Backbone as numpy.savetxt, mean C-alpha at the origin, in Angstrom:
# Nx Ny Nz CAx CAy CAz Cx Cy Cz
21.85 -5.55 43.40 20.42 -5.49 43.66 19.84 -6.89 43.82
20.33 -7.86 43.05 19.84 -9.23 43.14 20.76 -10.03 44.05
20.17 -10.77 44.95 20.93 -11.56 45.91 21.13 -12.99 45.44
20.90 -13.26 44.18 21.07 -14.61 43.65 21.67 -14.49 42.26
22.25 -15.58 41.81 22.83 -15.62 40.47 21.71 -15.77 39.45
21.61 -14.80 38.57 20.54 -14.84 37.57 20.91 -15.79 36.45
20.01 -16.72 36.09 20.32 -17.64 34.98 20.25 -16.90 33.65
20.72 -17.58 32.62 20.79 -16.96 31.30 19.42 -16.78 30.65
18.39 -17.42 31.19 17.06 -17.29 30.58 16.42 -15.94 30.89
17.02 -15.15 31.77 16.50 -13.82 32.03 16.88 -12.91 30.87
15.89 -12.21 30.34 16.10 -11.37 29.16 15.66 -9.95 29.51
16.49 -9.01 29.17 16.16 -7.60 29.38 15.78 -6.98 28.04
14.64 -6.27 28.00 14.21 -5.59 26.79 13.61 -4.24 27.17
13.55 -3.37 26.19 13.10 -2.00 26.40 11.79 -1.77 25.66
10.84 -1.10 26.32 9.55 -0.73 25.72 9.58 0.77 25.51
9.42 1.20 24.27 9.52 2.64 23.96 8.31 3.42 24.44
7.13 2.80 24.40 5.90 3.48 24.81 5.70 3.27 26.30
5.64 4.37 27.05 5.51 4.27 28.50 4.15 3.73 28.92
3.11 4.02 28.13 1.78 3.49 28.47 1.78 1.97 28.36
2.36 1.44 27.28 2.46 -0.02 27.15 3.36 -0.61 28.24
4.36 0.13 28.65 5.25 -0.33 29.72 4.48 -0.51 31.03
3.67 0.48 31.38 2.87 0.39 32.60 1.82 -0.72 32.51
1.18 -0.86 31.35 0.17 -1.91 31.19 0.79 -3.30 31.29
1.98 -3.46 30.72 2.64 -4.77 30.80 3.01 -5.12 32.23
3.44 -4.12 33.00 3.77 -4.38 34.40 2.53 -4.74 35.21
1.38 -4.13 34.88 0.14 -4.47 35.58 -0.30 -5.89 35.27
-0.17 -6.30 34.02 -0.54 -7.67 33.66 0.42 -8.69 34.26
1.69 -8.37 34.25 2.68 -9.29 34.80 3.00 -10.46 33.91
2.49 -10.48 32.71 2.71 -11.57 31.76 3.00 -10.98 30.38
3.75 -11.75 29.59 4.06 -11.37 28.22 4.04 -12.63 27.37
3.30 -12.55 26.25 3.15 -13.71 25.38 4.24 -13.69 24.31
5.04 -14.76 24.28 6.08 -14.93 23.27 5.96 -16.35 22.73
5.69 -16.46 21.42 5.55 -17.78 20.77 4.48 -18.61 21.46
3.31 -17.97 21.70 2.14 -18.64 22.30 2.44 -19.17 23.70
3.34 -18.54 24.41 3.64 -18.92 25.79 3.70 -17.67 26.64
3.12 -17.76 27.83 3.11 -16.63 28.75 4.36 -16.70 29.63
5.07 -15.58 29.70 6.28 -15.49 30.51 6.11 -14.36 31.51
6.51 -14.57 32.75 6.39 -13.50 33.76 7.39 -12.39 33.48
6.97 -11.17 33.74 7.84 -10.00 33.56 7.82 -9.17 34.83
8.92 -8.54 35.12 9.06 -7.64 36.27 9.79 -6.38 35.82
9.74 -5.38 36.65 10.45 -4.14 36.36 11.96 -4.36 36.49
12.67 -3.83 35.51 14.13 -3.99 35.55 14.72 -2.98 36.55
15.44 -3.53 37.52 16.10 -2.69 38.51 17.61 -2.81 38.30
18.25 -1.78 37.81 19.69 -1.88 37.56 20.47 -2.09 38.86
21.50 -2.89 38.75 22.32 -3.19 39.93 23.10 -1.95 40.37
23.33 -1.87 41.65 24.12 -0.77 42.18 25.58 -0.94 41.75
26.15 0.13 41.29 27.51 0.06 40.76 28.53 -0.06 41.90
29.51 -0.92 41.66 30.58 -1.11 42.65 31.58 0.03 42.57
32.14 0.34 43.69 33.22 1.32 43.75 34.54 0.56 43.77
35.29 0.67 42.69 36.56 -0.05 42.60 37.61 0.87 42.00
38.85 0.51 42.22 40.00 1.31 41.78 40.56 0.70 40.50
40.81 1.55 39.52 41.41 1.09 38.27 42.93 1.12 38.30
43.47 1.41 39.49 44.93 1.41 39.63 45.43 0.11 40.27
44.78 -0.27 41.37 45.15 -1.53 42.05 44.07 -2.58 41.96
42.89 -2.26 41.41 41.75 -3.16 41.17 41.17 -3.75 42.46
41.24 -2.95 43.54 40.57 -3.32 44.78 39.29 -2.51 44.92
38.33 -3.07 45.67 37.04 -2.42 45.86 37.09 -1.54 47.10
36.17 -0.57 47.13 36.05 0.29 48.30 36.61 1.67 48.11
37.37 1.91 47.07 37.92 3.24 46.82 38.10 3.40 45.31
38.45 4.63 44.91 38.65 4.95 43.50 40.11 5.28 43.26
40.45 5.52 42.00 41.85 5.72 41.62 42.43 6.99 42.22
41.60 8.01 42.36 42.11 9.29 42.89 42.53 9.18 44.35
41.95 8.26 45.08 42.30 8.09 46.50 43.10 6.82 46.76
43.71 6.25 45.72 44.47 5.01 45.87 45.84 5.30 46.50
46.27 4.40 47.39 47.57 4.56 48.06 48.70 3.87 47.32
48.36 3.07 46.29 49.40 2.36 45.56 50.09 3.31 44.59
51.41 3.22 44.57 52.18 4.12 43.70 52.31 3.58 42.28
52.27 2.28 42.11 52.45 1.66 40.79 51.10 1.18 40.26
50.96 1.32 38.98 49.74 0.84 38.31 49.89 -0.65 38.03
48.83 -1.43 38.33 48.88 -2.87 38.20 48.04 -3.35 37.02
48.45 -4.51 36.51 47.70 -5.13 35.40 46.37 -5.65 35.91
45.36 -5.56 35.09 44.02 -6.00 35.50 43.93 -7.52 35.59
44.76 -8.23 34.86 44.68 -9.70 34.82 45.59 -10.33 35.86
46.89 -10.07 35.73 47.86 -10.76 36.60 48.29 -9.94 37.81
47.88 -8.69 37.90 48.18 -7.78 39.01 49.67 -7.47 39.14
50.44 -7.68 38.06 51.83 -7.25 38.06 51.90 -5.77 37.68
53.08 -5.17 37.87 53.25 -3.76 37.56 53.08 -3.57 36.05
52.21 -2.63 35.70 51.88 -2.41 34.29 52.76 -1.30 33.74
53.62 -1.63 32.76 54.47 -0.66 32.09 54.42 -0.91 30.59
55.35 -0.30 29.86 55.33 -0.41 28.41 55.63 -1.83 27.93
56.49 -2.55 28.66 56.89 -3.88 28.24 56.03 -4.98 28.85
54.95 -4.61 29.56 54.19 -5.64 30.26 53.35 -6.50 29.31
52.87 -5.93 28.21 52.02 -6.71 27.29 52.78 -7.90 26.70
54.09 -7.77 26.54 54.87 -8.87 25.97 55.19 -9.96 26.96
55.23 -9.66 28.27 55.60 -10.66 29.27 54.49 -10.98 30.26
53.24 -10.56 29.96 52.11 -10.87 30.85 51.80 -12.36 30.78
51.59 -12.98 31.92 51.31 -14.42 31.96 49.92 -14.76 31.45
48.96 -13.85 31.60 47.60 -14.10 31.14 46.74 -14.88 32.10
47.29 -15.35 33.19 46.51 -16.08 34.20 45.93 -15.08 35.19
44.60 -15.06 35.36 44.01 -14.05 36.24 44.30 -14.32 37.71
44.33 -13.22 38.46 44.52 -13.28 39.92 43.69 -12.18 40.55
42.95 -12.55 41.59 42.02 -11.62 42.23 42.77 -10.72 43.20
42.44 -9.43 43.15 43.05 -8.46 44.06 42.38 -8.47 45.43
41.25 -9.16 45.58 40.53 -9.18 46.84 40.96 -10.39 47.68
40.90 -11.59 47.05 41.19 -12.81 47.79 42.45 -13.52 47.33
43.05 -13.13 46.21 44.27 -13.73 45.72 44.08 -15.02 44.96
42.84 -15.45 44.69 42.60 -16.69 43.95 42.71 -16.45 42.45
42.59 -17.57 41.68 42.79 -17.49 40.23 41.51 -17.12 39.50
41.03 -15.95 39.71 39.92 -15.36 38.95 40.11 -13.85 38.92
39.32 -13.20 38.06 39.48 -11.75 37.91 39.08 -11.03 39.19
39.56 -9.80 39.31 39.35 -9.06 40.55 37.89 -8.68 40.78
37.11 -8.50 39.70 35.71 -8.10 39.83 34.76 -9.23 39.44
35.22 -10.47 39.58 34.39 -11.63 39.23 33.22 -11.75 40.21
31.96 -11.86 39.71 30.82 -11.97 40.63 30.85 -13.21 41.51
31.62 -14.24 41.12 31.68 -15.45 41.95 32.61 -15.30 43.15
33.33 -14.20 43.21 34.24 -13.99 44.34 33.43 -13.70 45.61
33.82 -14.33 46.72 33.09 -14.14 47.98 33.17 -12.70 48.46
34.31 -12.08 48.30 34.45 -10.69 48.71 33.51 -9.78 47.90
33.41 -10.04 46.59 32.52 -9.23 45.75 31.07 -9.45 46.14
30.69 -10.69 46.41 29.31 -10.98 46.80 28.96 -10.33 48.13
29.85 -10.42 49.10 29.59 -9.79 50.40 29.51 -8.27 50.27
30.41 -7.71 49.46 30.41 -6.25 49.28 29.13 -5.80 48.58
28.69 -6.55 47.57 27.47 -6.18 46.86 26.25 -6.32 47.76
26.21 -7.38 48.56 25.07 -7.56 49.47 25.00 -6.43 50.50
26.15 -6.08 51.03 26.18 -4.97 52.00 25.79 -3.66 51.34
26.25 -3.44 50.09 25.91 -2.22 49.37 24.41 -2.14 49.11
23.79 -3.25 48.74 22.35 -3.24 48.49 21.56 -2.93 49.75
21.99 -3.49 50.86 21.30 -3.21 52.12 21.43 -1.74 52.50
22.59 -1.18 52.31 22.78 0.24 52.64 21.96 1.14 51.72
21.87 0.77 50.43 21.08 1.59 49.50 19.61 1.51 49.85
19.11 0.32 50.18 17.71 0.18 50.56 17.41 0.98 51.82
18.32 0.94 52.78 18.12 1.70 54.00 18.12 3.20 53.71
18.99 3.65 52.81 19.03 5.08 52.47 17.76 5.50 51.74
17.23 4.63 50.90 15.98 4.95 50.20 14.83 4.98 51.18
14.83 4.05 52.12 13.76 4.00 53.10 13.77 5.22 54.01
14.94 5.67 54.39 15.05 6.84 55.26 14.76 8.12 54.49
15.12 8.17 53.23 14.90 9.37 52.44 16.18 10.05 52.01
17.31 9.44 52.35 18.58 10.03 51.94 18.75 9.98 50.42
18.28 8.90 49.81 18.33 8.73 48.35 16.90 8.64 47.83
16.61 9.40 46.79 15.28 9.37 46.16 15.43 8.78 44.75
14.78 7.65 44.56 14.81 7.04 43.23 13.82 7.77 42.31
14.26 8.04 41.14 13.41 8.73 40.15 12.47 7.71 39.50
11.18 7.92 39.67 10.18 7.01 39.12 9.93 7.35 37.64
9.47 6.34 36.92 9.17 6.52 35.50 7.91 7.35 35.34
7.96 8.37 34.50 6.80 9.22 34.27 5.74 8.48 33.49
4.49 8.92 33.66 3.40 8.35 32.89 3.45 8.85 31.46
2.72 8.16 30.61 2.76 8.50 29.18 2.20 9.89 28.91
1.18 10.27 29.68 0.58 11.58 29.43 1.47 12.71 29.92
2.37 12.39 30.85 3.29 13.41 31.33 4.62 13.39 30.58
4.76 12.43 29.67 6.05 12.29 29.00 6.31 13.47 28.07
5.25 13.95 27.42 5.39 15.04 26.46 4.85 16.36 27.00
4.71 16.47 28.31 4.17 17.69 28.88 5.20 18.82 28.74
4.70 20.00 28.58 5.57 21.16 28.40 6.23 21.54 29.72
7.37 22.12 29.62 8.13 22.53 30.79 7.48 23.77 31.40
7.14 23.65 32.68 6.46 24.76 33.37 7.42 25.53 34.27
8.70 25.42 33.97 9.68 26.13 34.80 9.49 27.64 34.62
9.59 28.41 35.71 9.40 29.88 35.56 10.51 30.53 34.74
11.69 29.91 34.67 12.80 30.49 33.91 12.92 29.92 32.51
11.88 29.22 32.06 11.98 28.58 30.75 12.06 29.63 29.64
11.21 30.66 29.72 11.21 31.69 28.69 12.52 32.49 28.68
13.13 32.59 29.85 14.39 33.33 29.92 15.54 32.49 29.36
15.53 31.19 29.72 16.61 30.32 29.25 16.49 30.01 27.76
15.24 29.91 27.28 15.01 29.56 25.87 14.10 30.62 25.24
14.63 31.78 24.90 13.78 32.83 24.31 13.36 32.45 22.90
12.20 32.93 22.44 11.76 32.63 21.07 12.65 33.31 20.04
12.80 32.66 18.91 13.61 33.22 17.84 12.89 34.38 17.18
13.63 35.36 16.76 13.04 36.52 16.10 12.68 36.17 14.66
11.89 37.04 14.03 11.46 36.79 12.65 12.64 36.88 11.70
13.51 37.82 11.96 14.66 38.04 11.08 15.90 37.31 11.62
15.68 36.09 12.11 16.80 35.36 12.69 17.78 34.86 11.64
17.33 34.78 10.38 18.21 34.29 9.33 18.98 35.41 8.63
18.76 36.65 9.05 19.46 37.77 8.43 20.88 37.84 8.98
21.81 37.91 8.10 23.22 37.97 8.49 23.67 39.43 8.44
24.02 39.96 9.59 24.48 41.35 9.67 25.98 41.39 9.39
26.33 41.97 8.32 27.73 42.07 7.92 28.19 43.52 8.04
29.30 43.67 8.71 29.86 45.01 8.84 30.48 45.44 7.51
30.31 46.71 7.22 30.83 47.23 5.95 32.34 47.35 6.01
32.97 46.75 5.03 34.42 46.80 4.93 34.81 47.98 4.04
35.49 48.95 4.63 35.84 50.14 3.86 36.95 49.85 2.85
37.83 48.91 3.19 38.92 48.59 2.27 38.41 47.85 1.05
37.56 46.86 1.29 36.96 46.07 0.20 35.46 46.22 0.29
34.93 47.31 -0.26 33.48 47.54 -0.13 32.70 46.49 -0.92
31.50 46.21 -0.40 30.62 45.25 -1.06 29.90 45.94 -2.22
29.77 45.19 -3.33 29.04 45.73 -4.47 27.57 45.84 -4.17
27.05 44.89 -3.39 25.64 44.89 -3.02 25.55 44.91 -1.51
25.40 46.08 -0.93 25.39 46.15 0.54 24.10 45.64 1.16
23.19 45.16 0.35 21.90 44.71 0.89 22.11 43.44 1.71
21.40 43.31 2.77 21.52 42.16 3.66 20.99 40.92 2.96
21.70 39.80 3.17 21.27 38.53 2.57 20.28 37.85 3.50
19.26 37.35 2.93 18.21 36.66 3.69 18.05 35.26 3.16
17.38 34.47 3.92 17.09 33.09 3.52 15.83 33.08 2.67
15.94 32.42 1.51 14.80 32.39 0.58 13.69 31.48 1.05
13.92 30.76 2.14 12.88 29.84 2.60 11.74 30.55 3.31
11.93 31.84 3.67 10.88 32.57 4.36 9.90 33.13 3.34
9.07 32.31 2.80 8.06 32.74 1.83 6.81 33.16 2.59
6.23 34.29 2.26 5.03 34.73 2.98 3.87 33.76 2.77
2.93 33.87 3.68 1.77 32.98 3.65 0.93 33.22 2.41
0.77 34.48 2.01 -0.05 34.79 0.84 0.57 34.23 -0.43
1.89 34.23 -0.51 2.55 33.67 -1.69 2.28 32.18 -1.81
2.34 31.47 -0.70 2.06 30.03 -0.72 0.61 29.77 -1.12
-0.31 30.60 -0.60 -1.73 30.42 -0.93 -1.97 30.64 -2.41
-1.34 31.69 -2.96 -1.53 31.95 -4.39 -0.95 30.83 -5.25
0.17 30.27 -4.84 0.75 29.15 -5.57 -0.16 27.94 -5.54
-0.75 27.68 -4.38 -1.68 26.54 -4.28 -2.91 26.75 -5.14
-3.44 27.98 -5.17 -4.60 28.25 -6.02 -4.26 28.08 -7.49
-3.08 28.53 -7.87 -2.65 28.37 -9.27 -2.51 26.90 -9.63
-1.94 26.13 -8.73 -1.83 24.69 -8.97 -3.20 24.03 -9.08
-4.15 24.49 -8.28 -5.50 23.95 -8.33 -6.16 24.23 -9.67
-6.02 25.47 -10.17 -6.60 25.81 -11.46 -5.97 25.02 -12.60
-4.65 24.88 -12.56 -3.99 24.09 -13.60 -4.43 22.63 -13.56
-4.61 22.13 -12.37 -5.08 20.74 -12.23 -6.48 20.57 -12.80
-7.35 21.56 -12.56 -8.71 21.50 -13.12 -8.67 21.53 -14.64
-7.81 22.39 -15.20 -7.70 22.44 -16.66 -7.23 21.12 -17.23
-6.25 20.53 -16.59 -5.74 19.24 -17.06 -6.82 18.17 -16.99
-7.58 18.16 -15.92 -8.65 17.18 -15.78 -9.72 17.38 -16.84
-10.05 18.65 -17.13 -11.06 18.94 -18.15 -10.58 18.49 -19.53
-9.31 18.76 -19.84 -8.78 18.34 -21.15 -8.74 16.83 -21.27
-8.38 16.15 -20.19 -8.36 14.68 -20.22 -9.77 14.13 -20.41
-10.74 14.76 -19.74 -12.13 14.32 -19.88 -12.62 14.50 -21.31
-12.32 15.66 -21.91 -12.72 15.91 -23.29 -12.08 14.91 -24.25
-10.83 14.60 -24.03 -10.15 13.65 -24.90 -10.77 12.26 -24.78
-11.12 11.87 -23.56 -11.76 10.56 -23.37 -13.12 10.51 -24.05
-13.90 11.60 -23.93 -15.21 11.63 -24.57 -15.09 11.57 -26.09
-14.10 12.28 -26.64 -13.91 12.23 -28.10 -13.57 10.83 -28.57
-12.71 10.16 -27.83 -12.35 8.79 -28.22 -13.55 7.86 -28.10
-14.36 8.06 -27.07 -15.56 7.23 -26.92 -16.53 7.46 -28.06
-16.74 8.74 -28.44 -17.63 9.03 -29.56 -17.11 8.41 -30.85
-15.81 8.47 -31.05 -15.23 7.87 -32.26 -15.46 6.37 -32.28
-15.24 5.72 -31.14 -15.47 4.28 -31.06 -16.94 3.94 -31.30
-17.83 4.75 -30.73 -19.27 4.48 -30.90 -19.68 4.63 -32.36
-19.16 5.67 -33.02 -19.49 5.86 -34.44 -18.98 4.71 -35.30
-17.77 4.25 -35.00 -17.22 3.13 -35.76 -18.05 1.87 -35.55
-18.42 1.61 -34.30 -19.24 0.43 -34.02 -20.61 0.53 -34.66
-21.19 1.75 -34.66 -22.50 1.93 -35.29 -22.42 1.69 -36.80
-21.35 2.19 -37.42 -21.18 1.96 -38.86 -21.00 0.47 -39.16
-20.24 -0.20 -38.32 -20.05 -1.64 -38.53 -21.35 -2.41 -38.38
-22.16 -2.00 -37.40 -23.45 -2.68 -37.19 -24.37 -2.46 -38.39
-24.42 -1.22 -38.88 -25.27 -0.95 -40.04 -24.79 -1.73 -41.27
-23.48 -1.77 -41.46 -22.94 -2.54 -42.58 -23.28 -4.02 -42.45
-23.21 -4.51 -41.25 -23.54 -5.92 -41.01 -25.01 -6.19 -41.29
-25.87 -5.26 -40.85 -27.30 -5.45 -41.08 -27.62 -5.37 -42.58
-26.96 -4.47 -43.29 -27.18 -4.36 -44.74 -26.74 -5.65 -45.43
-25.61 -6.20 -44.96 -25.14 -7.45 -45.56 -26.13 -8.58 -45.32
-26.67 -8.63 -44.10 -27.66 -9.68 -43.81 -28.91 -9.50 -44.65
-29.34 -8.24 -44.81 -30.54 -7.99 -45.61 -30.31 -8.38 -47.07
-29.12 -8.07 -47.58 -28.81 -8.45 -48.96 -28.80 -9.96 -49.13
-28.24 -10.65 -48.14 -28.23 -12.12 -48.20 -29.64 -12.67 -48.17
-30.49 -12.09 -47.27 -31.87 -12.56 -47.18 -32.61 -12.34 -48.50
-32.41 -11.17 -49.12 -33.06 -10.89 -50.40 -32.60 -11.85 -51.49
-31.29 -12.11 -51.51 -30.75 -13.03 -52.52 -31.31 -14.43 -52.36
-31.40 -14.87 -51.11 -31.94 -16.21 -50.87 -33.40 -16.28 -51.27
-34.17 -15.22 -50.95 -35.60 -15.21 -51.33 -35.75 -15.24 -52.85
-34.92 -14.48 -53.55 -34.97 -14.49 -55.02 -34.65 -15.88 -55.57
-33.67 -16.53 -54.96 -33.33 -17.88 -55.43 -34.48 -18.85 -55.22
-35.18 -18.68 -54.09 -36.35 -19.54 -53.87 -37.40 -19.32 -54.96
-37.64 -18.04 -55.30 -38.72 -17.73 -56.24 -38.33 -18.01 -57.69
-37.08 -17.68 -58.04 -36.68 -17.76 -59.45 -36.03 -19.08 -59.85
-35.60 -19.85 -58.85 -34.87 -21.07 -59.19 -35.62 -22.31 -58.71
-35.90 -22.33 -57.41 -36.46 -23.56 -56.85 -37.90 -23.79 -57.29
-38.73 -22.72 -57.28 -40.14 -22.92 -57.66 -40.29 -23.36 -59.11
-39.55 -22.78 -60.06 -39.65 -23.32 -61.43 -39.20 -24.77 -61.53
-38.22 -25.14 -60.74 -37.80 -26.54 -60.76 -38.87 -27.46 -60.21
-39.59 -26.97 -59.19 -40.69 -27.77 -58.64 -41.81 -27.92 -59.66
-42.06 -26.85 -60.42 -43.12 -26.91 -61.42 -42.81 -27.89 -62.55
-41.54 -28.22 -62.71 -41.16 -29.17 -63.76 -41.41 -30.62 -63.37
-41.78 -30.84 -62.12 -42.06 -32.22 -61.69 -43.35 -32.68 -62.36
-43.38 -33.86 -62.92 -44.60 -34.33 -63.61 -45.76 -34.53 -62.66
-46.96 -34.59 -63.28 -48.17 -34.71 -62.47 -48.28 -36.07 -61.82
-47.52 -37.02 -62.29 -47.60 -38.35 -61.68 -47.09 -38.32 -60.24
-46.18 -37.43 -59.98 -45.62 -37.30 -58.62 -46.18 -36.06 -57.93
-47.49 -35.95 -57.93 -48.13 -34.76 -57.36 -47.89 -34.64 -55.86
-47.93 -35.75 -55.16 -47.75 -35.72 -53.70 -46.34 -35.24 -53.34
-45.36 -35.78 -54.06 -43.97 -35.35 -53.81 -43.80 -33.88 -54.16
-44.46 -33.45 -55.25 -44.37 -32.05 -55.67 -44.93 -31.12 -54.60
-46.06 -31.51 -53.99 -46.66 -30.67 -52.94 -45.77 -30.63 -51.69
-45.15 -31.75 -51.34 -44.27 -31.77 -50.17 -43.06 -30.87 -50.37
-42.48 -30.93 -51.57 -41.31 -30.08 -51.85 -41.70 -28.61 -51.83
-42.86 -28.29 -52.42 -43.32 -26.90 -52.43 -43.58 -26.39 -51.02
-44.17 -27.22 -50.18 -44.42 -26.82 -48.78 -43.11 -26.61 -48.03
-42.13 -27.48 -48.27 -40.84 -27.33 -47.59 -40.14 -26.05 -48.02
-40.23 -25.72 -49.32 -39.60 -24.48 -49.82 -40.24 -23.26 -49.18
-41.57 -23.28 -49.04 -42.26 -22.15 -48.42 -41.85 -21.98 -46.96
-41.70 -23.10 -46.25 -41.28 -23.01 -44.85 -39.85 -22.47 -44.74
-39.00 -22.85 -45.68 -37.63 -22.32 -45.66 -37.58 -20.85 -46.03
-38.46 -20.42 -46.90 -38.45 -19.04 -47.37 -39.04 -18.08 -46.36
-39.95 -18.56 -45.55 -40.69 -17.68 -44.63 -39.77 -16.93 -43.66
-38.79 -17.56 -42.96 -37.92 -16.79 -42.04 -37.11 -15.70 -42.74
-36.66 -15.96 -43.96 -35.89 -14.95 -44.70 -36.76 -13.74 -45.03
-38.02 -13.99 -45.39 -38.93 -12.88 -45.68 -39.22 -12.06 -44.43
-39.41 -12.76 -43.32 -39.67 -12.05 -42.06 -38.47 -11.18 -41.68
-37.27 -11.75 -41.80 -36.06 -10.99 -41.46 -35.88 -9.80 -42.40
-36.19 -9.98 -43.66 -36.07 -8.89 -44.63 -37.00 -7.74 -44.29
-38.26 -8.05 -43.99 -39.21 -6.99 -43.62 -38.82 -6.31 -42.31
-38.31 -7.10 -41.37 -37.90 -6.52 -40.09 -36.73 -5.54 -40.27
-35.76 -5.91 -41.10 -34.63 -5.02 -41.35 -35.08 -3.75 -42.07
-36.00 -3.88 -42.99 -36.49 -2.71 -43.70 -37.25 -1.78 -42.76
-37.96 -2.35 -41.82 -38.76 -1.54 -40.90 -37.88 -0.86 -39.84
-36.88 -1.59 -39.30 -36.08 -1.06 -38.21 -35.01 -0.09 -38.69
-34.36 -0.36 -39.80 -33.23 0.42 -40.26 -33.53 1.25 -41.50
-34.81 1.26 -41.93 -35.23 2.06 -43.10 -34.35 1.75 -44.31
-34.10 0.52 -44.48 -33.24 0.09 -45.59 -34.10 -0.23 -46.79
-33.81 0.39 -47.93 -34.57 0.17 -49.16 -33.71 -0.59 -50.14
-34.24 -1.59 -50.69 -33.52 -2.42 -51.64 -33.87 -1.97 -53.05
-32.91 -2.09 -53.92 -33.14 -1.75 -55.33 -33.84 -2.87 -56.08
-33.82 -4.02 -55.48 -34.46 -5.16 -56.16 -35.97 -5.04 -56.09
-36.63 -5.46 -57.10 -38.10 -5.46 -57.18 -38.59 -6.88 -57.19
-39.73 -7.00 -56.56 -40.33 -8.33 -56.46 -41.50 -8.41 -57.44
-41.51 -9.42 -58.19 -42.61 -9.67 -59.12 -43.47 -10.79 -58.56
-44.72 -10.46 -58.42 -45.64 -11.45 -57.91 -45.91 -12.49 -58.98
-45.76 -13.67 -58.54 -46.03 -14.78 -59.44 -47.35 -15.41 -59.08
-48.16 -15.56 -60.08 -49.45 -16.22 -59.90 -49.32 -17.62 -60.49
-49.12 -18.62 -59.69 -48.92 -19.96 -60.24 -50.19 -20.48 -60.89
-50.00 -21.22 -61.93 -51.09 -21.84 -62.67 -51.33 -23.21 -62.07
-52.32 -23.22 -61.21 -52.60 -24.47 -60.53 -53.14 -25.52 -61.49
-53.82 -25.02 -62.57 -54.38 -25.98 -63.52 -53.28 -26.64 -64.34
-52.27 -25.80 -64.72 -51.19 -26.35 -65.54 -50.14 -27.07 -64.70
-49.81 -26.47 -63.54 -48.73 -27.02 -62.73 -49.21 -28.02 -61.71
-50.53 -28.09 -61.53 -51.12 -29.05 -60.60 -50.58 -28.86 -59.17
-50.52 -27.62 -58.75 -50.09 -27.32 -57.37 -51.32 -27.08 -56.54
-51.29 -27.59 -55.34 -52.44 -27.48 -54.46 -52.69 -26.02 -54.13
-53.91 -25.51 -54.43 -54.16 -24.08 -54.15 -54.25 -23.77 -52.68
-54.40 -24.77 -51.85 -54.47 -24.50 -50.41 -53.12 -24.13 -49.82
-52.03 -24.46 -50.54 -50.68 -24.14 -50.05 -50.24 -22.84 -50.69
-50.10 -21.76 -49.97 -49.70 -20.48 -50.57 -48.25 -20.50 -50.95
-47.97 -19.81 -52.06 -46.58 -19.69 -52.50 -45.88 -18.58 -51.72
-44.56 -18.51 -51.93 -43.78 -17.52 -51.18 -44.11 -16.11 -51.60
-44.52 -15.90 -52.86 -44.83 -14.56 -53.34 -46.21 -14.11 -52.94
-47.05 -15.03 -52.47 -48.41 -14.66 -52.10 -48.56 -14.33 -50.63
-47.46 -14.30 -49.89 -47.56 -13.95 -48.47 -47.84 -12.47 -48.35
-48.80 -12.12 -47.52 -49.21 -10.73 -47.35 -48.10 -9.95 -46.66
-47.68 -8.82 -47.22 -46.63 -8.03 -46.55 -47.02 -7.60 -45.17
-48.32 -7.27 -44.95 -48.75 -6.88 -43.61 -48.57 -8.02 -42.62
-48.85 -9.23 -43.14 -48.68 -10.38 -42.27 -47.22 -10.58 -41.91
-46.31 -10.30 -42.85 -44.89 -10.43 -42.58 -44.42 -9.46 -41.50
-44.86 -8.22 -41.64 -44.44 -7.22 -40.66 -44.98 -7.53 -39.28
-46.18 -8.13 -39.23 -46.74 -8.48 -37.92 -46.00 -9.63 -37.28
-45.39 -10.48 -38.12 -44.66 -11.62 -37.58 -43.21 -11.29 -37.27
-42.81 -10.07 -37.55 -41.43 -9.69 -37.28 -41.19 -9.65 -35.78
-40.00 -10.00 -35.34 -39.73 -10.00 -33.89 -39.80 -8.61 -33.31
-40.32 -8.54 -32.13 -40.48 -7.25 -31.46 -39.17 -6.84 -30.84
């Protein structure tokens, strides 16, 4: 088919999708490694007619006039002992030169192929030979519209898997019932199985959901108990600190002599500022969590005349409870 020697850079490849095959031929280019390469339709070469008996072209083995079979390489008579004494040097059956008989470089082979291609083209042009064109992708899977298709390929019967066994009178069968294939399950049976699987799946999902909710409730209850315990601990600490301010620090401040009245007032003011956040937190905890303490608070009325404490500075026990609750964080 080709009138020139094709270099090794020519590559033949197959495209499985016929639609892509037609599109690639229309584009005429193919990108490989970011380079465009030209593509053409692959036209297989016309097959040579050669004889496998004498290795000459133009006839086949059935019409060969040679009586002896010849070696393909050296063209000597081929017999049982020829493999051991074959020279291995090729010789052409067409021109007698030192190359194989069907070598494309042989002038006789080239002339014969060129003449064959011209004759094939002329036969195609006249209509003697019709080349089969590649079908389009949409016609590739089209159904066969032959009128004898139903006759040649009849549909299988429903009971095609039933094996008809003739009854053997000598060795009778214990179970004369016909054997069938268990794969023929009715449609209703499959539907019922699917419905049963669906119901079981729903039950499993419901049980998993209930188990997850129970675990979440358990975790929430544990966290709630821990939070309440933590708040109770904080309230107890706040109460203890407030008691220490009232029962320990204030009596110590009152022991300061009158000569250091200014220092005494500064210390008393600092103690009140330190005590105030604890009192606010204590009232807030009691209000939010309804926590009742067993401890009782005794109001102390300081003797300003004896202790020489400035009456303008209120003590920690004289803070109004209503004022404390109003100052609690929202």
